[in-house]
Structures are given as C-alpha cells and as structure tokens.
C-alpha positions as CSV (number, residue, x, y, z in Angstrom):
1,M,63.1,79.7,61.4
2,V,63.8,76.4,63.0
3,F,64.0,76.1,66.9
4,G,67.6,75.0,66.7
5,D,68.6,78.2,64.7
6,L,66.7,80.4,67.1
7,L,68.5,78.7,70.2
8,K,71.8,79.3,68.6
9,R,71.1,83.1,67.9
10,A,70.0,83.5,71.6
11,S,73.1,81.7,72.7
12,F,75.3,83.9,70.6
13,A,73.6,87.0,71.7
14,L,74.1,86.1,75.6
15,L,77.7,85.3,74.9
16,T,78.2,88.6,73.3
17,L,76.6,90.3,76.2
18,V,78.8,88.6,78.8
19,L,82.0,89.6,77.0
20,I,80.9,93.2,76.5
21,C,80.1,93.3,80.3
22,A,83.1,91.2,81.6
23,P,85.7,94.0,82.1
24,V,83.1,96.2,83.9
25,A,82.5,93.7,86.7
26,P,85.8,93.8,88.6
27,L,85.7,97.7,88.3
28,A,82.2,97.9,89.8
29,R,83.3,95.4,92.6
30,A,86.5,97.5,93.3
31,Q,84.7,100.8,93.3
32,S,82.0,99.5,96.0
33,E,84.9,98.3,98.1
34,S,86.6,101.7,98.0
35,T,83.5,103.6,98.9
36,P,82.9,103.8,102.9
37,A,78.9,103.7,103.1
38,G,77.3,106.7,104.5
39,R,80.6,108.8,105.4
40,D,80.8,112.3,103.9
41,G,84.2,112.7,102.5
42,Q,84.0,116.1,100.8
43,H,86.9,117.4,102.9
44,D,89.3,114.5,102.4
45,F,91.7,116.3,100.5
46,D,91.9,119.4,102.9
47,W,95.2,118.2,104.2
48,E,96.9,118.4,100.8
49,I,96.1,122.0,100.0
50,G,99.3,124.1,99.5
51,A,102.7,123.6,97.9
52,W,104.8,120.5,97.8
53,D,108.2,119.2,96.8
54,T,107.5,116.0,94.7
55,R,109.8,113.0,93.8
56,V,108.4,110.6,91.3
57,R,109.6,107.3,89.9
58,V,107.7,106.3,86.8
59,R,107.9,103.4,84.2
60,P,105.4,102.3,81.5
61,P,102.3,100.5,82.5
62,L,102.5,96.6,82.9
63,S,106.2,96.7,82.5
64,E,107.4,94.9,85.5
65,T,110.8,94.4,84.2
66,S,111.4,97.9,83.0
67,S,113.8,100.3,84.8
68,W,112.3,103.3,86.8
69,S,112.9,106.9,85.8
70,E,113.2,109.5,88.6
71,F,111.8,113.0,88.5
72,R,111.8,115.9,91.0
73,G,109.7,118.9,91.1
74,R,106.7,120.6,92.7
75,S,103.1,120.1,93.1
76,L,100.6,122.8,93.9
77,I,97.2,122.0,95.1
78,R,94.4,124.5,95.4
79,A,90.9,124.0,96.6
80,F,87.6,125.1,95.0
81,A,83.8,124.9,95.9
82,A,84.3,124.6,99.6
83,G,86.6,121.7,99.3
84,R,84.5,119.6,97.0
85,C,86.8,120.3,94.2
86,N,90.6,120.7,93.9
87,L,93.4,121.0,91.2
88,V,96.6,119.6,91.3
89,D,99.3,121.4,89.3
90,L,102.2,118.9,88.7
91,D,105.7,120.0,87.2
92,V,108.6,117.6,87.6
93,S,111.6,116.9,85.6
94,S,114.8,114.7,85.1
95,G,117.5,116.4,82.9
96,Q,115.7,117.5,79.8
97,R,112.7,115.4,80.5
98,Q,109.6,116.9,81.9
99,I,106.3,115.6,83.3
100,A,103.7,118.5,83.5
101,G,100.0,118.0,84.1
102,V,97.0,118.8,86.1
103,S,94.7,116.5,88.1
104,L,91.2,117.7,88.7
105,R,89.5,115.9,91.7
106,L,85.6,116.1,92.0
107,Y,83.6,115.1,94.9
108,N,79.9,113.5,94.2
109,P,77.8,114.0,97.3
110,Q,75.3,111.4,96.0
111,T,77.7,108.4,95.6
112,R,80.1,109.9,98.2
113,Q,83.1,109.3,95.9
114,W,85.7,111.3,94.4
115,S,86.6,111.2,90.6
116,L,90.5,111.8,89.9
117,N,91.0,113.1,86.3
118,F,94.5,113.7,85.1
119,A,95.7,115.6,82.0
120,S,99.2,115.5,80.8
121,M,100.4,118.8,79.3
122,A,102.2,116.9,76.6
123,D,99.0,116.3,74.7
124,G,96.4,118.3,76.7
125,A,94.1,115.0,76.9
126,L,92.3,113.8,79.9
127,T,92.9,110.1,80.9
128,A,90.1,107.8,82.1
129,P,89.1,108.8,85.7
130,V,89.6,106.6,88.7
131,Y,86.8,106.7,91.5
132,G,87.0,106.0,95.1
133,G,87.4,107.5,98.6
134,F,89.3,107.5,101.8
135,E,89.0,105.2,104.8
136,N,91.2,105.1,107.9
137,G,93.6,107.7,106.5
138,R,94.1,105.8,103.2
139,G,92.7,106.7,99.8
140,I,92.0,104.0,97.2
141,F,90.7,104.6,93.6
142,Y,89.9,102.4,90.7
143,G,89.3,102.8,87.2
144,Q,89.9,101.3,83.8
145,D,92.5,102.3,81.2
146,T,93.8,101.0,77.8
147,V,97.3,99.6,77.4
148,E,98.2,98.6,73.8
149,G,94.6,98.4,72.9
150,R,93.8,96.2,75.8
151,I,91.2,97.2,78.6
152,V,92.9,96.9,82.0
153,L,92.2,98.1,85.5
154,V,94.1,100.9,87.2
155,R,94.3,101.6,90.9
156,F,95.6,104.7,92.6
157,V,96.4,104.6,96.4
158,I,97.3,107.6,98.6
159,S,99.0,106.4,101.9
160,D,101.3,107.4,104.7
161,I,99.5,110.7,105.1
162,T,101.0,113.1,107.7
163,A,100.7,117.0,107.9
164,D,103.9,117.2,105.8
165,S,104.1,114.1,103.8
166,A,102.2,111.6,101.6
167,R,102.8,108.7,99.2
168,F,101.0,108.1,95.9
169,V,101.2,104.8,94.0
170,Q,99.4,104.0,90.7
171,S,99.2,100.3,89.6
172,Y,97.9,98.4,86.8
173,S,96.3,94.9,86.5
174,A,95.9,92.7,83.5
175,N,94.1,89.9,85.2
176,G,91.0,91.5,86.8
177,G,92.7,92.8,89.9
178,Q,94.4,89.5,91.0
179,T,97.8,91.1,90.9
180,W,99.0,94.6,90.4
181,I,102.1,96.2,88.8
182,D,103.2,99.6,90.0
183,N,104.1,102.1,87.3
184,W,103.9,105.5,89.2
185,I,105.3,106.2,92.8
186,A,105.5,109.7,94.2
187,V,106.4,110.9,97.5
188,D,105.4,114.5,98.4
189,T,107.0,116.6,101.1
190,R,105.3,119.9,102.1
191,S,107.4,122.8,100.8
192,L,108.3,125.3,103.5
193,S,109.5,128.1,101.1
194,A,107.6,127.8,97.8
195,P,105.2,130.4,96.8
196,G,101.4,129.4,97.2
197,R,102.0,127.4,100.4
198,N,98.7,126.7,102.1
199,E,97.0,128.6,99.2
200,R,93.2,128.0,99.2
C-alpha cells in the first residue's frame, strides 16, 4: 500500500469518527451544565409527592407552526427508595383523546443526576431518558431523541415551583441547542380532593 492510500484511509476513518461522535458533544455539554457539582439532590422531587390537577398543551416535536391541543386530567406522584425514586402516573384527556403514561425518575448518587424515563400507555415503550438536576429551584434535564429518523436534542425544564403549583416544558432542538421549540407545556396545581394526596 502506498503512503497516499494509507493517508486517505486514515483521513476517512477520522472523519467517520467525528460524524459518529458529533451528536453526543452538545448533549455532554448540556448535561454538565445541568448538574450542580457536589450537591446532593436525592430529595429534589419531595415537593411533588401527591395528587395534582394537570393541564397540558401539546403539539408534535419541531413543529413550530402547528396548533396546540389542550388536555386536562390528573397526575399522581409516589415516592420510593427513601426519595431516590419516584413514579408519575399521568392521565389527561381532551374529548375522546387521551394521554396516559408513567414517568420513572431515578437518582444516581455517583453522578448526582436524575434520569427521567417516560413510557406512553399507547404503546408501552420507554422513550430515551433525559438527565439533569435542580439548581436554585429550577430543574433542567437534557437528552437525545429521534424525530423523523434524525437525532435531535430534547430539553425538559421544571420551573415556577411552589407548594401547590409547578410548570413543565419540553422542547426540541435540531441545531445542537442553539434554538429550542416547545412541544409540551404542563401546569400542575395540587389537588385538594383527589384520593392519594400526599401519598408516599
């Protein structure tokens, strides 16, 4: 093999490696930004345990011009493993349409990060998790998803947290996190009458 051919093969291998690793770089950077160093966050979701009235607006990912659909219903959050794990049972509807699913949140004490793992009861399949944590009363979580065969970034933000309300926004980015398009906005208000309130 001549030196020129060897150089071409090495360049091709390097280019392939760069293309494979490229989608991971923004995610790794986003995850590091959303993880407060040295802070134990295993009780970050304690405020949410109990029953909530939920109002959700949703539209397809990366569809900035699509109209929103609004759903209403309940969320019930239960804690396990001394607060290091919790399960969200979501059930909202709009006329004959329904969104039912569960979100399993798990705390990793080594990385001091939470993973949020959602499964829709429409197909029983888990989506790709998002990872992150809370700082200054705001939770930010990042991950990757596939939209029409393309790997994109996804961000989940929990904000405006009080004892009786909170806001949840999921957004997608097709340009490495430069801009984000919301596709899921939920506002929860603590239910005063639902069974399971403050259930642990």
